[in-house]
C-alpha positions in Angstrom: -22.4 -15.9 -49.0 -19.1 -17.3 -47.7 -19.0 -20.6 -45.7 -19.0 -19.6 -42.0 -17.9 -23.1 -41.1 -14.5 -22.4 -42.6 -11.8 -20.8 -40.5 -11.3 -17.2 -41.7 -7.8 -16.0 -41.2 -6.8 -12.3 -40.9 -4.5 -11.2 -43.7 -2.8 -8.8 -41.3 -1.3 -11.8 -39.6 -0.5 -13.6 -42.8 2.7 -13.2 -45.0 2.7 -11.0 -48.1 2.0 -14.2 -50.1 -1.5 -14.5 -48.5 -2.8 -14.2 -52.1 -1.5 -17.8 -52.6 -3.6 -19.2 -49.7 -6.9 -20.9 -50.4 -9.6 -18.3 -50.9 -13.4 -18.5 -51.0 -15.0 -15.7 -53.0 -18.6 -14.8 -53.7 -20.9 -12.1 -54.8 -24.6 -11.4 -55.4 -26.8 -9.9 -58.1 -26.1 -12.3 -59.7 -25.1 -15.0 -57.2 -21.8 -16.7 -57.7 -19.0 -18.4 -55.8 -15.4 -19.1 -56.6 -13.1 -21.3 -54.5 -9.4 -20.9 -55.3 -7.7 -24.0 -54.0 -4.1 -23.9 -55.1 -3.8 -25.1 -58.7 -7.6 -25.7 -59.0 -10.6 -23.3 -59.0 -14.2 -24.3 -58.5 -16.6 -21.8 -60.0 -20.3 -21.9 -59.2 -22.1 -19.7 -61.8 -24.8 -20.9 -62.2 -23.6 -24.5 -62.2 -20.3 -26.0 -60.9 -17.3 -25.8 -63.2 -13.8 -26.9 -62.2 -10.9 -25.0 -63.8 -7.1 -25.1 -63.6 -5.3 -22.0 -62.4 -3.1 -21.5 -65.5 -1.3 -18.3 -64.6 -0.8 -16.0 -61.6 0.2 -12.5 -62.4 1.0 -9.9 -59.7 1.1 -6.2 -60.4 4.5 -5.1 -61.6 6.8 -4.5 -58.6 4.0 -5.1 -56.0 2.3 -8.0 -54.2 -1.2 -6.7 -55.0 -3.4 -6.7 -57.0 -3.0 -10.1 -58.6 -4.7 -11.7 -61.6 -5.4 -15.4 -61.8 -6.2 -16.9 -65.2 -8.5 -19.9 -65.0 -9.3 -22.4 -67.8 -11.5 -25.5 -67.8 -13.2 -27.7 -70.4 -16.3 -25.5 -70.5 -15.4 -22.2 -68.9 -12.6 -19.6 -68.7 -12.3 -16.7 -66.3 -9.8 -14.1 -65.1 -10.1 -13.2 -61.4 -8.6 -9.9 -60.2 -7.8 -10.0 -56.5 -6.9 -6.9 -54.4 -6.1 -6.7 -50.7 -8.7 -4.2 -49.9 -11.5 -4.2 -47.4 -14.7 -5.5 -49.1 -18.2 -5.1 -47.6 -20.9 -7.6 -48.2 -24.4 -8.3 -46.7 -22.8 -10.8 -44.3 -19.8 -8.9 -43.2 -16.5 -7.3 -44.2 -13.8 -9.3 -45.8 -10.1 -8.7 -46.5 -10.0 -9.2 -50.3 -11.9 -7.7 -53.1 -12.6 -9.9 -56.3 -13.6 -9.1 -59.8 -14.3 -12.0 -62.1 -14.2 -11.6 -65.9 -16.0 -14.5 -67.6 -18.7 -15.2 -70.1 -22.0 -17.0 -70.6 -22.2 -18.1 -74.2 -21.1 -15.0 -76.2 -22.1 -12.6 -73.4 -19.1 -11.2 -71.5 -19.7 -10.7 -67.7 -17.9 -8.8 -64.9 -18.9 -10.2 -61.5 -17.8 -8.5 -58.3 -17.6 -9.7 -54.7 -15.4 -10.4 -51.7 -13.0 -13.1 -50.6 -11.8 -14.6 -47.4 -8.8 -16.8 -46.7 -10.0 -20.2 -45.6 -8.6 -23.4 -44.2 
């Protein structure tokens, strides 16, 4: 699910702006992966699509949750991130993700977990 070769950092030791650090997110049923790398996002669902992070919107008056609006030549998505324990088949992760996207004219909501990576 998430690349184990990457160094996973604990959010409890990170500053409140940990949401701005690089994240690797993924989910199953269906399988997908989203790497949030600063101003760029790489979305694998089902093929690789590179998108720009166009807008970052935190909840009013709070650090979390945060929404990131992604746009690319073929795809668009909004990812909602929340600093909440998230369980997956390969472990527990510090951030929960929900990705709103589409395939053709079919809207999709994908759910999964994220880890801060370096």
